[in-house]
C-alpha angles and dihedrals in degrees: 000000000000126000090253093052091049090049090050094052094043091048088061103032097045099061091038094053096041091045092052091051093049094046091054097046137059098231093136095151095060099027097095097049092045091049093048093050091047094048091045092053090047090052091050091048089048089059091048093051091045088059098041097040097210128185131199130187133186129186111260115155134348108287096017144061131205095250134180122186136173106215126163094283093048092045090058097043103036098067088049092056093047095044095048089048091054094048093047090051090051088055091046091053087066097034109042112068104169134056090006095164094054092043097049091042093054091046092052092050090048092052091048089055090050091051090051089050091053094050100036111125097178137043096250092059091043093049092051093051093040092055094044092052090052094049095046092046088059090053092047098046090049092039093130089059096177088072106079092199091060093047090048091051090052091049092050091050092048096048093045096049090039090057091052091044089068085078089072091058090049089050092050092053092046091050091055093043090049093055096239098110123228101285109123093224091056101047092098089062093062116120122254132297091017092062090061092047090052091050092049093048094050092045093054093046093048094046089051093051093044090049092236120159126323092020096049099108097074092071090064093063091042088069088077090077121091114291095246087056091053090048094054100032095050102036112038107003141046100353091043089047091065091061091041092056091055090052089050094054096038091124088058091050092049093047094061097057093220106050094067096056092042091052093047094050092044089055098045094044090050090049091053099043096040087050089059090046090053090051090054097052122108098193121070098225091049090052091049091049093054091045089052091057090046093051092047086054086070090054091050089048089053091054091050094052096039097252094137095155093049092045092049092048090050091048093053096045093044090054091061093044097047097041088055094049094047091048091049090051089049092051092052092045090054093045100043103021094233141088097186109126093222090058094047096062109135094008093131090062091058096052105028097183092055091040097051095045091046089050091054090051092046091051090049089050089053091055093246113170130278096011122106109269092047091072100033093050090050091051087061095043092051090057090046089055090054089052101042135345088217091057089049092050091050089047090055090052089052090049091052090051089052089056090046098055091039088055089052090056092048093047092052095046098051106029111098114257149108095321094060094069100024125249094263142015113281095020113181127275135232110240127219090251088059094048103045096066090051091059092052092045090047089059090053092048089053103045111024090090086084086082088073097041132073133305093026099039096068090048092052092045090054092047100041105022125248143115136309130275122307112255121240090240092057091047090050093050092050094046091048092052092049093048093047095048092045092053091050093049093048092046098047135035112274116254115239111198106213094207090061097049094090095048096261091299090283094134093055090050092047092047088055097040104034117006102044094042089049093050091044089052091049091051091047091051090049090053090046089051092049099043103031114019097033092043091049091051091047092049092048091049090053091049090049089053091052091047090049092053091048091050089048090054090047089051093049100044104031115017095038093048091047091051091048092049091047091049089053090051095049097081091051091049091047092055092047090050091051092052090047089051093051096043103036115015096044092048092048092052092050092050093050091048090053092052092048089050090050091051090051091053090051091050091054092051098082091044094090098137091238110132096208090057090053090052090051091050089051093050091049091051092049092046092052089050092050091052092050092048092049092051091049091049093052092048090049 
């Protein structure tokens, strides 16, 4: 095993194992330091594996291995996942005060599942990580389990994404049926129609995880989880992994002829409509949730038009931006006890470090030049223009919406109001542990746009696949739109479309179509188990008991008596057998021995030692043989 392979395995196993131990213990006092050391080591190992590009594979099922591989796409994404996890846990060390062992343990397991997702080279590995992310997300969203609303939100998220996840199982079956095996890189070689089935299954699963339309609503309820959970789950893990998977299987999408355009339009329409939803929100975390979906719409658009390098760059830069904004929202929520935008007016003035870093992230989110998402978003839009002018036009509308809801955030943060002084005497504080990660993430939000600009953009395009460089004209158009919309939003009061406040009514539809039927089915199966299966088992157990007692009586009164009687007869039989042996067997043996002795004497008779007798015996034998041959010849 090479150093790179060992680093890859330890990077995954270490946080998973440490997280499991922490989650099952009550070591709250040491949980945060242990988690930080573990996450830091995982981040360092992620950098090592990104440089060495290892691959490991283990036999799993016929036609497929459990394979992990660090290719160019994983090498770009994996350090981002590990680094954001570490920074979020630093923030959590100063923000989460109760059940720290359980919290940090679940977060480490969650990050390990995300790292497996990034490096998975076959469907078995992807399915394992995909399911684990979904299960742990339920536990994290409903972390404060005494609050039934939080648990209900986690359950809604789990059922919704779990329903979409069934597409991965369909894709796995189609891949095997199509003869391509289950390696992700070989799915496009599956025979028709299985290739189309595999593409459809993966598309549904990825759209569900990325909260794209029509699955977007679940992310609204997920905001009831702790702020560090929102920061990790919606920036670098789970939700981001939906877009990442589509970038990973872009050759499969392109090979079908239909999946690419469907993916592109799903992404751009989500970016537009969720931008409107974000503009209509009155709570900061809800706004950030909708904007997360909208920004991932650009990543999905990139996968649909083949701009893998642009989509990956946008994914990495967006992780830094959105993690920062969620952590800032969490810091203000802990300090002031509110996330209502109206109550946060002027909050950036009270905590300047949080305010300045959050302002950098909000400007980047708006696409303001020269910050990160300005360039990465345009790398995607340039590819969309090559594919369809209508896609490009819709993408520009989505970009304008990004600037609009970002302007709403900036307006609320800096305009004087209730948040500047705190809503009450002795309002909470923002600790140094909560502020340090924001500074680091702010640097990423400012500079990660270089991934989509020369000289790095051509290198990434060659390594990942994608389109050429973004033209200066396109960059200028995008920067002008962002600047104009920002000025309008800062000058005038932000519009809040009422019809978008409740997320387009998607949650009500999903509750009626997916969640309630799933729960009703679960209750029906529980009743079936109680009244049919359980009763059948109980009845069978009772019958077995009756049968056992009957067999016991049979044993006592029949078998046992027969054995006793037989035992009494055994001595009589033994004596009879002895007499038979003496009278019959011994005599028979003696008679046989006498006959054998007699035959031996007869056999010695011709052995006289006289040569002439031996000649006579030979002649007699040959004569007998001649007679037998003659008879056989005549009969033949």
